[in-house]
C-alpha positions in Angstrom: 54.1 24.6 7.9 52.7 23.0 4.8 52.3 19.7 6.6 50.1 21.3 9.3 47.9 23.1 6.7 47.6 19.8 4.7 46.7 17.9 7.9 44.1 20.4 8.9 42.6 20.3 5.4 42.3 16.5 5.5 40.7 16.6 8.9 38.1 19.1 7.7 37.5 17.1 4.5 36.6 14.0 6.5 34.8 15.7 9.3 32.5 17.9 7.2 30.4 15.0 5.7 30.1 13.4 9.2 28.7 16.7 10.6 26.4 17.1 7.7 24.8 13.7 8.3 23.7 14.7 11.8 22.8 18.3 11.2 19.3 19.1 10.0 17.4 16.2 11.5 14.7 17.3 13.8 11.9 15.2 15.1 8.6 15.9 16.7 8.3 13.4 19.5 5.3 12.6 21.7 6.2 11.5 25.2 3.9 8.5 25.8 4.0 8.9 29.6 3.3 12.7 29.9 1.5 13.1 26.5 3.5 16.2 25.7 5.3 16.9 22.4 8.7 18.4 21.9 11.2 19.0 19.1 14.2 16.8 19.5 17.3 15.9 17.6 17.1 12.2 18.5 14.3 9.9 19.6 14.6 8.3 23.0 12.8 5.3 24.5 9.2 6.1 25.4 8.7 8.6 22.6 6.5 8.2 19.6 7.8 9.9 16.4 5.2 12.3 15.0 7.4 13.5 12.1 10.9 14.1 10.8 12.0 17.6 9.5 15.1 19.2 8.0 14.9 22.4 10.2 13.8 23.2 13.7 11.5 25.9 12.5 9.7 23.4 10.2 9.3 20.9 13.1 7.9 23.6 15.4 5.4 24.7 12.8 4.3 21.2 12.2 4.0 20.5 15.9 1.8 23.5 16.4 -0.7 22.0 13.9 -0.8 18.5 15.4 -3.9 17.7 17.3 -2.0 15.2 19.5 0.3 18.0 20.6 -2.3 20.5 21.7 -3.0 19.4 25.1 
């Protein structure tokens, strides 16, 4: 039983930092073909990065104020 608990604790100890690196990165991306903006977690080909934010709410607020995204 102790081995299982210890193994689970080790897995969580190594997995938590990896999850923290990917969590909290939101981008406002402008699709260059359709000229529309969206909040995404990773940039894909054909998108122009308009900004990088730590929360989805911050990205959405910033996107609302971008003149390139109002059309």
